[in-house]
DRENTOR-423626 format. One line per field, with one value per atom (N, C-alpha, C): x, y, z; residue in one letter. Coordinates in Angstrom, 2 decimals, decimal comma. Layout:
BEGIN
xx c(X:...)
yy c(Y:...)
zz c(Z:...)
voti c(a:...)
This chain:
BEGIN
xx c(-42,42:-41,12:-41,30:-40,53:-40,65:-40,05:-40,69:-40,13:-40,12:-39,20:-39,05:-39,58:-40,88:-41,56:-42,53:-42,70:-43,67:-45,08:-45,33:-46,66:-47,04:-46,06:-46,34:-46,95:-46,80:-47,32:-48,68:-49,28:-50,55:-51,65:-51,70:-52,75:-52,23:-51,15:-50,53:-50,73:-50,63:-50,67:-49,30:-48,31:-46,94:-46,57:-45,49:-44,93:-43,50:-43,05:-41,68:-40,72:-39,67:-38,69:-39,02:-40,20:-40,64:-39,87:-39,55:-38,90:-39,95:-39,57:-40,49:-39,80:-40,62:-40,17:-40,65:-39,75:-40,07:-40,16:-41,20:-41,36:-41,02:-39,95:-39,45:-39,85:-40,47:-41,03:-40,34:-40,34:-39,88:-40,99:-40,70:-41,75:-42,98:-42,81:-43,97:-44,73:-44,29:-45,03:-44,55:-43,42:-42,87:-42,08:-42,30:-41,55:-40,08:-39,23:-37,81:-37,07:-37,31:-36,68:-37,41:-37,14:-37,70:-36,55:-36,57:-35,51:-36,15:-35,35:-35,86:-35,14:-35,81:-35,24:-36,07:-35,86:-36,52:-37,14:-38,41:-39,11:-38,59:-38,29:-37,82:-38,65:-39,31:-40,10:-41,27:-42,21:-43,42:-43,92:-44,32:-44,86:-46,06:-47,20:-48,43:-48,54:-49,29:-49,68:-48,47:-47,49:-46,29:-46,55:-46,28:-46,44:-45,33:-45,71:-44,73:-44,77:-45,48:-45,49:-46,83:-47,07:-48,27:-49,56:-49,64:-50,85:-51,10:-50,08:-50,22:-49,56:-50,29:-49,77:-49,77:-48,75:-48,64:-48,14:-48,37:-47,76:-46,44:-45,35:-44,02:-43,48:-42,66:-41,99:-40,48:-39,73:-38,27:-37,80:-37,07:-36,61:-35,08:-34,55:-33,09:-32,69:-31,40:-30,89:-31,30:-31,45:-31,88:-30,75:-31,12:-30,15:-30,46:-29,46:-29,62:-30,23:-30,24:-30,84:-29,72:-29,70:-28,69:-29,37:-28,77:-29,28:-28,20:-28,58:-27,57:-26,52:-25,27:-24,17:-23,91:-22,80:-22,44:-21,93:-21,38:-20,82:-21,74:-21,71:-22,52:-22,14:-23,11:-22,91:-22,37:-22,57:-22,13:-23,36:-23,37:-24,44:-23,83:-24,65:-24,24:-25,24:-24,75:-25,65:-26,21:-27,52:-28,20:-28,71:-28,57:-29,01:-30,20:-30,67:-31,83:-32,48:-33,76:-34,45:-35,94:-36,62:-38,07:-38,75:-39,85:-40,60:-42,09:-42,93:-44,39:-44,81:-45,64:-46,08:-46,80:-47,52:-48,27:-47,36:-46,06:-45,12:-44,39:-44,86:-44,18:-45,11:-44,53:-45,30:-44,46:-45,15:-44,47:-43,73:-42,56:-41,83:-42,33:-42,86:-43,37:-42,28:-41,97:-40,91:-41,49:-40,69:-41,11:-41,37:-41,54:-41,72:-43,02:-44,07:-45,36:-45,60:-44,59:-44,74:-45,11:-46,12:-46,54:-47,52:-47,78:-48,74:-50,15:-51,09:-52,49:-53,23:-54,12:-54,95:-56,33:-56,90:-58,24:-59,30)
yy c(216,02:215,70:214,87:215,18:214,50:213,10:212,21:210,87:210,62:209,81:209,57:208,18:208,03:206,76:206,88:205,79:205,79:206,00:205,72:205,93:207,41:208,31:209,75:210,17:209,33:209,65:209,01:208,38:207,66:208,58:209,83:210,76:211,81:211,49:212,43:211,97:212,90:212,54:212,06:212,09:211,69:210,40:209,78:208,60:208,91:208,27:208,45:207,98:208,74:208,40:208,90:209,48:209,96:211,22:211,31:212,52:213,62:214,82:215,94:217,20:218,13:219,46:220,45:221,33:222,35:223,71:224,43:225,80:226,71:227,47:228,32:229,76:230,37:231,72:232,70:233,97:235,04:235,30:236,04:236,33:237,04:237,78:238,47:237,59:236,34:235,40:235,27:235,89:235,78:234,48:233,75:232,52:232,86:232,27:232,56:231,55:230,26:229,22:227,90:226,95:225,62:224,62:223,68:222,68:221,31:220,25:218,90:218,22:217,21:216,44:215,20:214,56:213,31:213,44:213,05:213,14:212,08:212,53:211,59:211,62:212,74:212,83:213,77:213,69:214,53:214,76:215,98:216,32:217,24:216,86:217,65:218,65:219,72:220,69:221,31:221,75:222,38:223,88:224,42:225,85:226,59:227,40:228,16:229,64:229,99:231,37:232,05:233,00:233,83:233,02:231,92:231,10:230,35:230,20:229,50:228,13:227,12:225,76:225,23:224,45:223,87:222,43:221,68:220,37:220,57:220,10:220,25:218,90:218,91:217,69:217,92:216,86:216,90:216,37:217,21:216,86:216,77:215,67:215,46:215,33:215,39:215,24:216,38:217,57:218,72:219,15:219,44:219,90:221,35:222,22:223,59:224,56:224,23:225,11:225,86:227,17:227,99:229,02:229,25:230,23:231,29:232,47:233,50:233,01:233,35:232,99:234,07:233,93:234,89:236,22:236,18:237,38:237,90:239,21:239,74:239,06:238,87:238,23:236,81:236,15:234,77:233,89:232,72:231,74:230,42:229,62:228,30:227,29:226,21:225,17:224,35:224,14:223,30:222,05:220,90:219,66:219,02:219,65:219,12:220,22:220,00:220,96:220,68:221,42:221,34:222,36:221,94:222,81:222,57:223,58:223,37:222,37:221,42:220,39:220,98:222,09:222,67:223,32:223,47:224,01:222,91:221,67:220,50:219,83:219,34:218,54:217,35:216,29:215,08:215,35:214,74:214,79:213,62:213,93:212,89:212,54:211,27:210,79:210,35:210,36:209,83:210,89:210,45:211,36:212,14:211,57:212,24:213,03:213,15:213,90:215,34:215,83:217,21:217,45:216,45:216,62:216,38:217,17:217,00:216,26:215,42:214,69:215,32:215,47:216,06:215,02)
zz c(197,38:196,83:195,57:194,58:193,29:193,34:192,65:192,45:190,95:190,52:189,09:188,77:188,93:188,73:187,56:186,84:185,73:186,26:187,55:188,14:188,13:188,18:188,15:186,82:185,79:184,47:184,21:185,22:185,04:184,53:184,97:184,56:183,57:182,89:181,96:180,52:179,60:178,18:177,70:178,59:178,27:178,99:178,54:179,20:179,61:180,68:181,13:180,04:179,77:178,76:177,36:177,20:175,89:175,47:174,17:173,63:173,47:173,92:173,89:173,36:172,95:172,52:173,58:174,01:175,02:174,36:174,68:174,22:175,39:175,26:176,34:176,08:177,08:176,95:177,89:177,51:178,40:179,41:180,50:181,48:180,90:179,80:179,20:178,21:178,03:177,19:175,76:175,43:174,08:173,95:172,86:172,63:172,45:173,29:173,26:172,39:172,63:171,84:172,05:171,17:171,27:171,28:172,25:172,38:172,57:172,48:172,68:173,84:174,42:175,52:175,78:176,94:177,29:178,69:178,84:180,13:181,10:182,32:183,34:184,61:184,90:186,12:185,93:186,87:186,81:188,22:188,51:189,82:189,64:190,23:190,12:191,27:191,02:192,04:192,76:191,99:192,54:192,68:193,87:194,12:193,38:192,40:191,62:191,97:193,05:193,53:193,38:194,28:194,27:194,16:194,89:194,90:193,60:192,77:191,50:191,59:191,17:191,15:189,73:189,39:188,06:188,16:187,09:186,96:186,23:186,85:186,26:185,82:184,78:184,31:184,34:184,69:184,71:183,36:182,64:181,30:181,33:180,78:180,70:179,24:178,99:177,64:176,72:177,30:176,51:175,58:174,36:173,36:173,00:173,07:172,61:173,60:174,90:175,90:176,63:176,50:177,17:178,06:179,22:180,17:180,40:180,89:181,15:182,15:181,89:182,78:183,81:184,52:185,57:185,01:183,81:183,20:182,10:181,83:180,72:179,40:178,55:177,24:177,34:178,47:178,65:178,85:178,23:178,45:178,88:179,55:180,03:179,50:178,93:178,41:179,57:179,55:180,54:179,83:180,46:179,83:180,53:181,63:182,34:183,16:183,53:184,36:184,45:185,36:185,54:184,63:184,00:183,09:183,27:183,03:183,08:182,01:182,41:181,48:180,27:180,46:179,34:178,28:178,57:177,58:176,81:176,96:176,39:175,38:174,28:173,32:172,88:172,46:172,00:170,70:170,56:169,30:168,47:167,33:166,44:165,44:165,34:164,45:163,11:162,08:160,80:159,75:158,52:157,40:157,44:158,03:158,04:159,33:160,17:161,42:161,11:161,77:161,61:160,48:159,66:158,57:159,09:158,59:158,98:157,88:158,29:157,32:157,31:156,13:156,00:156,17)
voti c(x:x:x:x:x:x:x:x:x:x:x:x:x:x:x:x:x:x:x:x:x:x:x:x:x:x:x:x:x:x:x:x:x:x:x:x:x:x:x:x:x:x:x:x:x:x:x:x:x:x:x:x:x:x:x:x:x:x:x:x:x:x:x:x:x:x:x:x:x:x:x:x:x:x:x:x:x:x:x:x:x:x:x:x:x:x:x:x:x:x:x:x:x:x:x:x:x:x:x:x:x:x:x:x:x:x:x:x:x:x:x:x:x:x:x:x:x:x:x:x:x:x:x:x:x:x:x:x:x:x:x:x:x:x:x:x:x:x:x:x:x:x:x:x:x:x:x:x:x:x:x:x:x:x:x:x:x:x:x:x:x:x:x:x:x:x:x:x:x:x:x:x:x:x:x:x:x:x:x:x:x:x:x:x:x:x:x:x:x:x:x:x:x:x:x:x:x:x:x:x:x:x:x:x:x:x:x:x:x:x:x:x:x:x:x:x:x:x:x:x:x:x:x:x:x:x:x:x:x:x:x:x:x:x:x:x:x:x:x:x:x:x:x:x:x:x:x:x:x:x:x:x:x:x:x:x:x:x:x:x:x:x:x:x:x:x:x:x:x:x:x:x:x:x:x:x:x:x:x:x:x:x:x:x:x:x:x:x:x:x:x:x:x:x:x:x:x:x:x:x:x:x:x:x:x:x)
């Protein structure tokens, strides 16, 4: 069972409350969209099916994430959810964010 404690992040490259960017993929591995949010929880070794386990993170405050709705051509905005940790990266703030130094 997941707990939302900073101790869950002890062995992670992330910290609780940190702003992150999520890369969302289709089942065939195509990048669907990228959104941002804030890390609130983390759970290791979660069974995601067919003998596969992953580390998942709970992300809240998601902006721009829409999922299919109940009707055709309808979407519903989601503001939180569980995502594989390997699909998440830190949001770097500031003017030099994303620049590489030689």
